[in-house]
N, C-alpha and C positions, 0 to 999 in steps of 0.2 A: 577529388574522389573522397577524400576523408571528410571535408565539409559536407558533402551530400550524405554520407553514412551517418554523421552526427545528427544533421537535421531530420533524417529518417527515423533514427532512434528516439529523438526527442519527441516526435509527434507520437509515435507509437507508445512510448513510455508514459507521456504526461497527458496526452489530449484524448478527446473522443476518438474512437476507432470506427470504421465503417460498419454500418448496421448489417446483421445478417439477413439473409432472405429466405431462409427455410423455416418450417414450422408455424405454429399459430402464435398470436400476440401473448407474451407472457405477463404483461403488466397492464391492468386496466385504470391505474391512477398514476399521474405524473404531476409534480409540483416543484416550483423553485422557491426556496425559502432562505431567508436571512438569519444567521446565528451568531450571537454575541460570544466572542472569546473570553472566558473568565480572566479576570486579572488585568485586562486591557481595554482599550476603547475601541477596538476593531470589531467590525462585524463581516463575517465570511458567508459567502453564497453557496449553497448546495442544492443539488437535485435529488428528490425522493421518487422513487420508482416502487409503486405498491404492486403486490401480486394479485393474480385473478382469484386466488383461493380466499374464501371468506374467513372471518374470525380474526383475532389478534395475530400478527405476523411476527415471527423471529426476525430480528434486525441483522443486516450484514452492512458494515460501512466499509467501502472501498475507497482506497486512499492513492492518489496519483504519485507518480515521480517528479522529478524536476528536469527540464530539458537541457540539452546540451549547451544552449546559448541564453544568456539572460535575456536577450531581446525577445526571446519567444515566450517568456512568462506572461506579458499582458495580453496575449492572444489566446490563452488557454481557456478551455470551457469543461464543464462536468461531461463525462461520457454520456451518451444517450441511453435511454432506457431499452432501446433495441440492440445496443452494442452485445457481442457474444458473451462477454464475460459477465456482464449484468443480467443477461437472459438466463444464464446458467443457474444464477441464484434465485431469481423471481420464478422460474419454472419449478423450483422446489420449495415454493411457498414463502421465500424471504421477501422481506421488504428491503430495498437497497438505497442506502444514503451515499451520495457522491459529493463530499465536500470539496470545495476550492479553498485552499489554505491563504493565509495572508500573502500579499505579494503577487497572487496568480489571477489572471483573467479579470472577471467582474469583481471579485473580492477586493482587489486593489491594495492600496496602503503599502507600508514598509515591508519588504521581505524580511522574514523573521528567521529564516533557516540558515544563513550564512555560517561558515565554520572558519572564517579567517583566512589569513594566507596558506596557501598550500603546504609550504615548509613548516608551518606551526599549527596545523589544523586541530580545531577543537570539535571532532565528530560527536561527541557525547552531548555537548551543549546543543549543537544544531538539532540532534535527533529529539531532545527534550522540547525545543520550540515546535517542532513538527507535532510531538505528542500532545502538546497544549492545545493546539487547534482541533486534532482528532477527539480529544477528550471533551471539548466544548461541543462538538458535533453530536458525539453520542449522548450527553446530558441532554440536549435539546430533543433529539429523536425520541429517547426513552420517555418523555412527557407527552408524546403525540398520541391521539387516539388511533386505536387500531394496530399499535405497535406493543410487542412484548416488552416490559422493561428488563427482564432478565434474558440469559442466553445470547447475548450480543456476540457476534462474529467480526472481527477486525481484520481487514485484508489489506496489505499494503504492498505496492510494487516499487522496487528501487527506492528513492528517498522515502517514499510512503511506507515501504517495509521496514526501512530503519527506524522510522518514527513510530510504527507500531510496535517495535522491540522496545524502544523507549518507553511506550506507554504500558507494556507489560511489567516493566520494573516498578510502576507505580501501582499496579494491582488495583485498579478502580473498580467500584461496585457494578455488577450487571454483566460483565464481560466473561464469556465462556472459554473463548479461545482467540489466538492470534495466528493468521497465516501470512507469512513472511515470503513474498515472492521476489527472489533476487535482490533482497534489500542490502543496502550500504550506501556510502557517500564517498566522494573523491575519486570516482572512476575516470578514465581518460585523462589522467593528469597531464597537463600541458598538451592536450590534444592528441595524445598517444594512446592507442587501443592496449588494453591489457596491462595497464599501469595504474597505480594509486598514489595520491598526494603522500600519504603517510599510512601505510598499511599496518604498521605498528600501533598507531594511534586508533585506526578503525578496530583492530583486535582489542586493544584496551577498553575501548568503549562497549564492545559486546560483553566483555567480562564484567564491566560496571553495571550493565543492564541485568545480566544474569544473577549477580549476587543478590539482587532483591526480587526478582520476577519469579512469581509463583503460578502464573497463568500457564496453560498448555500452548505450546507453539508448534506450528508446522512450517518447515523451511523447504523451499523449492528452488534449486538452482541448476543451470544446465552446463554442458561441458563447453559449449561455444559463447559463453556471456563475454563479452569484450569489456565490461566494466568490473565483474567480480567472478574471476575465473574460478575453477575447482578448487584449487589449492588455498586460495584466500578465502572461499566460501567454508571449506571445512575447518579453516583456522578459526573463523568467526564462531562457527557453531561449537566448536570444541572449548573455545574460551567461555562462552556463554553457559555451557552445561558444566564445564569444570568449576565455574563460580557458583553453581547451584541452580541454574535455570534449567527447565524442562523443555526439550526440543526433540521432534521427530524430524530426521533429516533425510532428504531425497536428492541425490546427485543424479541428474538425468543425462541422457545423451544429448547430441546437438539438435538444435531446433531452428530451421530456417537460416538466414544469413547471420543473425545474431540471436542467440538465445535468451538475451537479456529482455526482449520484446516478448517473450512467450505468453504471459498473462493476458494481454489485451489484444494479442494478434488473432486473425481469423484462423480457425482450426486449433487454437491453443487450448481450449477447454477439453478437447479430446485427450489432451496430454495431461494436464493438471488435473482435470475433473475426477478421474478414478483414484487419485490420492486425497483430494480434498473431501470428497463424499464420505468416506469411512471415518475420517478425521471429525468432521461435524457430527456424523451420527454418534460418535462416542461422547460428544459434548451436548447433545440435544436435551439431557436432562438437567443441565446446569442453569 
């Protein structure tokens, strides 16, 4: 049973989700592109979904999580342009970039995001590796025709959310806001729900990121997240803001069988969308 739950969460957290079947097409352009990761010899794969609206589009970069089993990483692929979470952004005029980081799916190569042994986890370093791939993807997309170079929104779920917070600590140019959806690392320690390898190290990592982050961040967690529950989520946010970071935090009620999968789940945008929309509106002029 536990194996089945982990597999289901890995697919929801890290891979493409089923396409929605309602509404009209939200993207008129779709392409797969290769992106060089600065400071490495690696090239990662990304899907770009362009909106139907004419004119230069604001960019949203959506970053996947990491599956429960390492064996699942090679089979991962970018979410489809018809995935509900992607459509939510393209329907609002955003171009959406969906990078696959090093060691995942077609990007291949060595996995860069390991945090070492569970008992001595270095979550801060792992997040910075994730951030390096996200930064490379953003730099590439900002140079593309039809994409606004400013006002970029970075969205990350689970490990992708943790990497987005690490990126916020670097304050790269062109980024207006960070959306952290259930971000963290080290959940399901030793295969047990509602545990973490080293929660103290995770909290310390959040404080380290917050000490230099000056970008606006939105944090969304649910009451039944089996990876990063309410108490740990609030500790992370408090450490980040106490260190100097700016975070708007939302602790939601339960969602589905496991709220960790909220962002990519069917029906999820009806929950997180009303929170993300005003946050993005506040950053539209940046």
